[in-house]
N, CA, C and O of each residue as an XYZ file, in Angstrom:
584
protein
N      91.868     74.464    104.414
C      91.678     74.399    105.167
C      90.611     75.735    105.340
O      91.073     76.706    104.740
N      89.571     75.967    105.871
C      88.871     76.839    105.700
C      88.467     77.338    106.782
O      88.032     76.549    107.621
N      88.489     79.053    107.150
C      88.192     80.274    108.267
C      87.469     80.951    108.060
O      87.190     81.102    106.870
N      86.759     81.736    109.054
C      85.742     82.810    109.167
C      86.325     83.837    109.853
O      86.349     83.780    111.083
N      86.983     85.126    109.049
C      87.517     86.215    110.410
C      86.476     86.752    110.313
O      85.809     86.717    109.279
N      86.089     87.429    111.502
C      85.685     88.345    111.625
C      85.707     90.371    111.920
O      85.075     91.374    111.588
N      86.724     90.020    112.630
C      87.003     91.409    112.393
C      88.781     91.650    113.072
O      88.739     90.847    114.004
N      89.587     91.997    113.097
C      90.605     92.431    113.155
C      91.366     91.356    114.355
O      92.143     90.428    114.134
N      90.910     91.783    115.482
C      91.077     90.872    116.876
C      91.639     89.303    116.571
O      92.670     88.661    116.773
N      89.902     89.028    115.769
C      90.651     87.753    115.000
C      91.507     87.022    114.175
O      91.896     85.855    114.232
N      91.700     87.844    113.477
C      92.534     87.771    112.406
C      94.133     87.781    112.842
O      95.006     87.015    112.434
N      94.262     88.857    113.777
C      95.546     88.596    114.196
C      95.723     87.525    115.390
O      96.835     87.453    115.912
N      94.487     86.529    115.937
C      94.510     85.505    116.739
C      95.202     84.520    115.471
O      96.208     83.815    115.556
N      94.343     84.720    114.334
C      94.480     83.668    113.418
C      95.872     83.941    112.856
O      96.421     82.886    112.540
N      96.786     85.274    112.581
C      97.866     84.738    111.544
C      98.861     84.664    113.315
O     100.061     84.725    113.046
N      98.695     84.583    114.500
C     100.066     84.313    115.200
C      99.241     82.507    115.479
O      99.766     81.804    116.342
N      98.564     82.197    115.049
C      98.100     81.067    114.737
C      99.179     79.760    114.270
O      99.677     78.757    114.782
N      99.175     80.608    112.736
C      99.319     80.755    111.868
C     100.852     81.065    111.374
O     101.284     80.718    110.275
N     101.524     81.700    112.263
C     103.523     82.119    112.479
C     103.671     80.733    113.217
O     104.512     80.008    112.686
N     102.948     80.124    114.486
C     103.382     80.091    115.884
C     104.075     78.490    115.005
O     105.084     77.827    115.243
N     103.002     78.342    113.975
C     102.751     76.793    113.323
C     104.015     76.847    112.201
O     104.493     75.714    112.155
N     104.506     77.475    111.565
C     105.919     77.703    111.111
C     106.776     77.072    111.318
O     107.060     76.913    112.505
N     107.516     76.479    110.399
C     108.834     75.651    110.960
C     109.806     75.874    110.049
O     109.555     75.620    108.871
N     111.112     76.395    110.426
C     111.887     76.589    109.510
C     112.398     75.511    108.649
O     112.445     74.398    109.173
N     112.855     75.644    107.227
C     112.880     74.359    106.434
C     114.275     74.804    105.734
O     114.727     75.824    106.256
N     115.032     74.307    104.724
C     115.912     74.528    104.474
C     116.121     75.903    103.406
O     117.116     76.623    103.325
N     114.948     75.986    102.703
C     114.954     77.597    101.703
C     113.639     78.146    102.216
O     112.775     77.387    102.655
N     113.480     79.468    102.163
C     112.393     80.510    102.572
C     111.251     79.968    102.789
O     111.037     78.925    102.171
N     110.345     80.402    103.567
C     109.016     79.950    103.821
C     108.130     81.172    103.208
O     108.100     82.383    103.429
N     107.315     80.167    102.206
C     106.457     81.116    101.539
C     105.492     81.013    101.484
O     104.950     79.989    101.066
N     104.741     82.288    101.986
C     102.759     82.829    102.033
C     102.560     83.180    101.018
O     103.028     84.314    100.908
N     101.914     82.718     99.762
C     101.320     83.307     98.282
C      99.452     83.903     99.410
O      98.707     83.373    100.235
N      99.524     84.859     98.887
C      97.881     85.538     99.046
C      97.222     86.250     97.808
O      97.630     87.190     97.126
N      96.115     85.528     97.739
C      95.023     85.635     96.360
C      94.083     85.872     97.373
O      93.888     85.350     98.471
N      93.330     87.145     96.501
C      91.899     87.836     96.051
C      91.848     89.383     95.482
O      92.640     90.267     95.156
N      90.702     89.204     95.550
C      90.204     90.680     94.664
C      91.057     91.829     95.532
O      91.499     91.571     96.651
N      91.207     92.924     94.985
C      91.671     94.061     95.888
C      90.777     94.366     96.870
O      89.633     93.927     96.746
N      91.086     95.092     97.911
C      90.470     95.177     98.938
C      89.962     94.053     99.421
O      88.732     94.032     99.447
N      90.659     92.858     99.916
C      89.603     91.657    100.772
C      91.023     92.166    102.066
O      90.450     92.423    103.125
N      92.020     92.286    102.162
C      92.552     92.030    103.106
C      94.028     91.803    103.509
O      94.554     91.862    104.621
N      94.590     91.504    102.190
C      96.053     91.026    101.858
C      97.058     91.489    101.876
O      98.143     91.250    101.346
N      96.529     92.468    102.776
C      97.405     93.822    102.936
C      97.971     93.727    104.451
O      99.131     93.669    104.860
N      96.573     93.733    105.223
C      95.938     93.779    105.958
C      96.455     92.069    107.000
O      96.526     92.049    108.229
N      96.635     91.289    106.420
C      97.479     90.106    106.717
C      98.765     90.266    107.363
O      99.168     89.986    108.492
N      99.391     90.882    106.173
C     100.720     91.122    105.854
C     100.792     92.272    107.178
O     101.953     92.290    107.587
N     100.155     92.962    107.744
C     100.584     94.048    108.210
C     100.236     93.043    109.573
O     100.275     93.814    110.532
N      99.951     91.821    110.012
C      99.174     91.617    111.668
C     100.280     90.407    111.074
O     100.680     89.826    112.083
N     100.733     89.984    110.224
C     102.180     89.216    110.907
C     103.953     90.016    110.594
O     105.038     89.592    110.992
N     103.755     90.845    110.038
C     104.975     92.053    110.918
C     104.588     92.300    112.287
O     105.210     91.919    113.279
N     103.423     93.021    112.267
C     102.993     93.255    113.530
C     103.441     92.174    114.776
O     104.071     92.587    115.750
N     103.158     91.152    114.674
C     103.988     89.720    114.847
C     104.801     89.640    115.237
O     104.910     89.418    116.443
N     105.993     89.799    114.298
C     107.493     89.549    113.828
C     108.083     90.896    114.837
O     109.162     90.723    115.404
N     107.208     92.465    115.071
C     108.025     93.136    115.877
C     108.286     94.217    114.990
O     108.877     95.127    115.572
N     108.050     94.448    113.752
C     107.900     95.254    112.718
C     107.334     96.576    113.279
O     106.122     96.670    113.475
N     108.548     98.059    113.662
C     107.428     98.901    113.999
C     106.678     99.792    112.678
O     105.562    100.223    112.385
N     108.406     99.745    111.970
C     107.328    101.229    110.363
C     106.216    100.056    109.671
O     106.125     98.829    109.720
N     105.309    101.355    108.896
C     104.512    101.263    108.583
C     104.531    100.047    107.511
O     105.687     99.704    107.266
N     103.606     99.352    106.852
C     103.913     98.502    106.152
C     102.804     98.796    105.209
O     101.643     98.917    105.600
N     103.228     98.932    103.740
C     101.891     99.048    103.019
C     101.637     97.963    101.799
O     101.905     96.769    101.930
N     101.156     98.464    100.749
C     101.097     97.135     99.951
C     102.260     97.744     98.723
O     101.940     98.772     98.127
N     103.255     97.240     98.472
C     104.229     97.345     97.338
C     104.558     97.823     96.005
O     105.586     98.215     95.451
N     102.901     97.599     95.556
C     102.062     97.830     94.654
C     103.013     98.683     93.093
O     103.007     98.365     91.904
N     103.618     99.648     93.717
C     104.760    100.716     92.886
C     105.913     99.924     93.117
O     106.367     99.279     92.172
N     106.371     99.882     94.057
C     108.173     99.160     93.944
C     108.171     97.916     94.495
O     109.009     97.491     95.290
N     107.171     97.300     94.046
C     107.079     95.541     93.688
C     106.989     94.582     94.912
O     106.253     93.646     95.225
N     108.821     95.675     95.866
C     108.694     94.370     96.442
C     109.598     95.054     98.217
O     110.597     95.680     97.863
N     109.515     95.062     99.301
C     110.003     95.775    100.344
C     110.281     94.677    101.626
O     109.407     93.952    102.100
N     111.681     94.726    102.066
C     112.285     94.095    102.806
C     112.194     94.794    104.125
O     112.401     96.007    104.164
N     111.781     93.851    105.653
C     111.698     94.297    106.392
C     112.942     93.176    107.295
O     113.249     92.013    107.034
N     113.514     94.231    108.568
C     114.718     93.346    109.340
C     113.794     92.668    110.397
O     112.806     93.295    110.779
N     114.062     91.393    110.907
C     113.520     91.246    111.937
C     114.502     90.696    112.899
O     115.424     89.906    112.696
N     114.043     91.387    114.191
C     115.110     91.286    114.998
C     114.861     90.346    116.392
O     115.685     90.240    117.301
N     113.449     89.650    116.341
C     113.128     89.266    117.703
C     112.465     87.726    117.609
O     111.699     87.092    118.336
N     113.266     87.403    116.131
C     112.545     85.767    115.913
C     113.822     84.868    116.349
O     114.980     85.283    116.375
N     113.396     83.558    116.685
C     114.518     82.890    117.018
C     115.143     82.113    114.905
O     116.301     81.700    114.844
N     114.386     82.059    113.733
C     115.010     81.673    112.516
C     114.228     83.010    111.603
O     114.893     83.435    110.658
N     113.106     83.551    111.813
C     112.818     84.628    110.786
C     113.705     85.935    111.129
O     113.379     86.687    112.048
N     115.146     86.212    110.119
C     115.630     86.847    109.333
C     115.279     88.078    109.247
O     115.476     89.063    109.960
N     114.634     87.865    108.109
C     113.787     89.123    107.096
C     112.359     88.927    106.341
O     112.168     87.765    105.982
N     111.688     89.523    106.143
C     110.417     89.593    105.890
C     110.333     89.817    104.518
O     110.117     91.028    104.540
N     110.348     89.557    103.517
C     109.944     89.999    102.200
C     108.613     89.909    101.504
O     108.147     88.853    101.076
N     107.743     91.666    101.375
C     106.645     91.378    101.249
C     106.631     92.296     99.615
O     107.091     93.422     99.427
N     105.944     91.382     98.582
C     106.171     91.439     97.463
C     104.388     92.103     97.030
O     103.512     92.436     97.830
N     104.337     92.113     95.511
C     103.474     92.927     95.632
C     103.667     92.439     93.847
O     104.533     93.109     93.285
N     102.972     91.385     92.951
C     103.432     90.567     91.710
C     101.779     91.486     90.813
O     101.568     91.097     89.664
N     100.822     92.541     91.361
C      99.528     93.036     90.568
C     100.392     93.260     89.404
O     100.101     92.481     88.496
N     101.530     94.201     89.068
C     101.950     94.868     87.956
C     103.240     94.469     87.303
O     104.090     95.278     86.932
N     103.329     93.132     87.184
C     104.301     92.226     86.882
C     103.031     91.217     86.281
O     102.078     90.563     86.705
N     104.140     91.787     84.183
C     103.370     91.237     83.185
C     104.087     89.240     83.024
O     103.844     88.488     82.080
N     104.814     88.956     84.080
C     105.798     87.568     83.706
C     106.469     87.118     84.859
O     106.629     87.952     85.750
N     106.836     86.138     85.007
C     107.552     85.259     85.950
C     108.348     85.581     85.738
O     109.257     85.274     86.508
N     108.622     86.282     84.782
C     110.266     86.325     84.692
C     110.651     88.215     85.478
O     111.701     88.462     86.072
N     109.613     89.174     85.269
C     109.763     90.156     86.359
C     110.131     89.927     87.477
O     111.077     90.538     87.974
N     109.186     88.620     88.364
C     109.577     88.429     89.349
C     111.983     87.929     89.701
O     112.950     88.243     90.396
N     111.530     86.991     88.526
C     112.771     86.479     88.728
C     114.467     87.424     88.848
O     115.529     87.191     89.425
N     113.889     88.671     87.853
C     114.671     89.254     87.490
C     115.220     90.549     89.154
O     116.083     91.339     89.539
N     113.855     89.857     89.549
C     113.997     91.108     91.099
C     115.268     90.498     92.412
O     115.776     91.142     93.330
N     115.519     88.690     91.920
C     115.911     88.498     92.174
C     115.156     87.476     93.286
O     115.231     87.607     94.507
N     114.590     86.679     92.737
C     113.836     85.856     93.765
C     114.710     84.800     94.041
O     114.883     84.577     95.239
N     115.349     84.039     93.182
C     115.774     82.807     93.472
C     116.974     82.862     95.011
O     116.972     81.998     95.888
N     117.791     83.947     94.990
C     118.543     84.600     95.935
C     117.558     84.385     96.836
O     117.776     83.408     97.552
N     116.425     85.033     97.072
C     115.761     85.512     98.485
C     114.874     83.866     98.836
O     114.388     83.380     99.857
N     114.988     83.447     97.543
C     114.351     81.912     98.116
C     115.067     81.137     98.649
O     114.687     80.003     98.938
N     116.448     81.655     98.931
C     117.705     80.357     98.996
C     117.909     80.815    100.683
O     118.700     80.180    101.381
N     117.428     81.517    101.022
C     117.524     81.646    102.198
C     116.923     81.196    103.203
O     115.770     81.515    103.493
N     117.671     80.360    103.885
C     116.200     80.016    105.145
C     115.176     80.569    105.450
O     113.996     80.295    105.228
N     116.020     81.967    106.366
C     115.423     83.410    107.258
C     114.838     83.758    106.876
O     113.953     84.473    107.347
N     115.009     83.443    105.806
C     113.425     84.633    105.057
C     111.520     84.316    104.906
O     110.988     83.453    104.209
N     111.205     84.786    105.323
C     109.783     84.886    105.115
C     109.073     86.080    103.711
O     109.246     87.265    103.427
N     108.298     85.018    103.184
C     108.167     86.520    101.287
C     107.061     86.048    101.924
O     106.920     85.128    102.729
N     106.437     86.681    101.525
C     104.544     86.686    101.517
C     104.486     87.324    100.096
O     105.365     88.162     99.893
N     103.590     87.077     99.043
C     103.735     87.221     98.148
C     102.432     88.059     97.499
O     101.703     87.107     97.221
N     101.890     88.943     97.197
C     100.137     89.137     97.102
C     100.217     89.161     94.800
O     101.053     89.354     93.918
N      99.485     88.994     94.865
C      98.826     88.984     93.212
C      99.846     87.636     92.620
O     100.553     87.873     91.640
N      99.878     86.510     93.127
C     100.514     85.134     92.841
C     100.317     84.471     91.137
O     101.053     84.127     90.212
N      99.021     84.546     91.398
C      98.395     84.365     89.478
C      98.676     85.576     88.965
O      97.629     86.219     88.883
N      99.853     86.343     88.481
C     100.457     87.057     87.857
C     101.599     86.981     87.086
O     101.954     87.539     86.048
N     102.373     85.707     88.240
C     103.335     84.853     87.811
C     103.549     83.678     87.403
O     104.595     83.210     86.956
N     102.394     83.113     87.580
C     101.906     82.052     87.104
C     103.398     80.971     86.539
O     103.912     81.018     85.421
N     103.687     80.351     87.334
C     104.413     79.062     86.137
C     106.062     79.255     86.918
O     107.031     78.838     86.284
N     106.272     79.881     88.258
C     107.202     80.728     88.698
C     107.232     79.657     90.106
O     106.425     79.413     91.003
N     108.860     79.095     89.700
C     109.517     78.468     90.699
C     109.354     78.296     92.467
O     110.343     78.414     93.191
N     108.175     78.048     92.938
C     107.811     78.575     94.746
C     107.825     77.197     95.347
O     106.875     76.425     95.479
N     109.118     77.032     95.697
C     108.855     75.294     96.472
C     107.658     75.682     97.794
O     107.666     76.647     98.558
N     107.039     74.955     97.737
C     106.101     74.544     99.090
C     105.565     75.562     99.523
O     105.684     75.735    100.736
N     104.995     76.330     98.939
C     104.022     77.728     99.740
C     102.894     77.472     99.896
O     102.108     77.042     99.052
N     102.687     77.736    101.101
C     101.484     78.089    101.800
C     100.615     79.330    101.515
O     100.756     80.525    101.775
N      99.320     78.349    100.660
C      98.576     79.372     99.599
C      97.459     79.406    100.970
O      96.969     78.626    101.787
N      97.426     81.184    100.528
C      95.840     81.723    101.062
C      95.086     82.563    100.042
O      95.158     83.618     99.411
N      94.450     81.671    100.206
C      92.797     82.808     98.910
C      92.063     83.248    100.357
O      91.700     82.687    101.391
N      92.069     84.321     99.905
C      90.830     85.631    100.976
C      89.751     85.937     99.834
O      90.045     85.829     98.644
N      88.489     86.325    100.272
C      86.740     86.282    100.134
C      86.696     87.250    100.718
O      87.541     87.216    101.612
N      85.887     88.579    100.707
C      85.111     89.111    101.189
C      83.617     88.059    101.232
O      83.463     87.330    100.252
N      82.752     88.012    102.147
C      81.266     87.699    102.628
C      80.503     88.358    102.316
O      80.782     89.409    101.738
N      79.301     88.003    102.570
C      78.615     89.111    102.104
C      77.929     90.373    103.604
O      77.338     91.451    103.659
N      78.657     89.052    104.862
C      78.191     90.262    105.766
C      79.503     91.173    106.178
O      79.602     91.872    107.187
N      80.422     90.999    105.205
C      81.706     91.604    105.409
C      82.775     91.040    106.073
O      83.834     91.654    106.198
N      82.590     89.863    106.536
C      83.442     89.290    107.212
C      84.320     88.243    105.988
O      83.854     87.798    104.939
N      85.601     88.072    106.504
C      86.624     87.152    105.161
C      86.534     85.659    105.486
O      86.813     85.215    106.600
N      86.163     84.972    104.542
C      86.679     83.930    104.184
C      88.753     83.667    103.859
O      89.556     84.011    102.992
N      88.788     82.939    105.054
C      90.726     82.278    104.135
C      90.781     80.847    104.279
O      90.685     80.095    105.249
N      90.992     80.652    102.852
C      91.393     79.233    102.762
C      92.640     79.072    102.671
O      93.195     79.569    101.691
N      93.266     78.494    103.449
C      94.261     77.581    103.684
C      94.714     76.287    103.042
O      94.401     75.152    103.400
N      95.635     76.697    101.863
C      96.385     75.389    101.182
C      97.804     75.068    101.353
O      98.554     76.020    101.572
N      98.415     73.614    101.277
C      99.920     74.077    101.368
C     100.307     72.991     99.634
O     100.160     71.858     99.175
N     100.628     73.779     99.422
C     100.939     73.085     98.007
C     102.525     72.210     98.136
O     102.973     71.598     97.166
């Protein structure tokens, strides 16, 4: 499905609808975020974090690769894990960080920026969000479920 987002209020409404549609599964819920630098991957993650009640600053984990946030006010999401794979060279780098273990927990919401950097990694049924910037500076989000 294709969506046009014109401002931060629309992004927040869109992420709210996305989160309301999520259902707990037997493994973690995984959202991959693909798009050029500056397209809004981290901004989208911040919007999700705000909806989950995260009060600490959410920044791109480009240099630390992975950040975890505890969730206290959601019925089944207990941890949001934000991964930035941009600096990784191969899928084994992400596996080394314990991806299998965090995927195994159905109470985890995992957001992976730059999933193309770790192609071939076994990610069970992710929600894939492709983001792009339009000429009028709005954003297009293309959502697919793998």
